[in-house]
N, C-alpha and C positions, 0 to 999 in steps of 0.2 A: 504494500500500500504506500509506503514512503516513496518508492520510485515513481509510482503513478501520480501521487500528489505533487511531486517536484518536477515531473517531466515537462509541463508547459513552459518552464523557465528556458528551455532549449528550443522552443518552437518559433521564436521570433514573432511574438504576439503584437497585434495592433494595440493602440491605446485603450480602445473599448474592451478588447479581449483581456488585456492586462488588468483593467479595473474589475472586470467580472471575476477573473482568477483570484485577485486579492480578496474579494468578498467571499468567494468560496473557501479560501484558506482560513478566513476569520471564523466561519461557521464550522469548518472541519476541525479546527483546533479544539472546539468545545466537545467534539465527538471523538477525539483522538483514540481513546482506549477502545471504543467500539469499532472504529474504522480499522485500526491495526489488526483486529481479529478477523477481518474479511480477507478471504483468499482472492488474489488478483491473478487472472490468467491472461487477460488482454491488455496490452499497453499501446493505445492508439498513438499515431504520430502526428495527427492534426488536432487542432483545438476543439472543433465541433465533435469529432468522434470521442475525444477525451471527456468532454462534458456529458455526452450520452452514456459513456461507460461509467462515469462517476455516479450519474443519476441511477443507472441500473443497479450498481452496487449498493447505493443508499436505499433503494427500494426493495431489492431482493436479497442482499447479502448480509445486512445487519441483523443481529439477533435482538429483536425487540424486547425479549424477556430480560435482557441485561441492561436495558436503558432506564435511566432515571427520568422521572416526569419532566424535569427541567431541560433535558436534552432533546425532547421532542420538538421544541420550538426551533433550535438551530438545525436540526435534521430537516424539518420542513422547509426552512429557508435555504438550506444547502441544495435541496432537491428542486427548488424553484428558481435558482439563479440562472 
């Protein structure tokens, strides 16, 4: 997951994409323990595919039983960025 979260740094993002990426990182930091437990198999090389993969992992990969109620808000925001 760490490699996936840091991979956009090497993608040459536009200013708008970089702003979106920074917002995602802010929300992902609040979910770090839950996200680090998610197995990542696909590491996209473009930003749109990266966003889609992160959305899929947040939707299908996170164990919601381990989430604290306060983490549901940043998770929802991370999925809607």
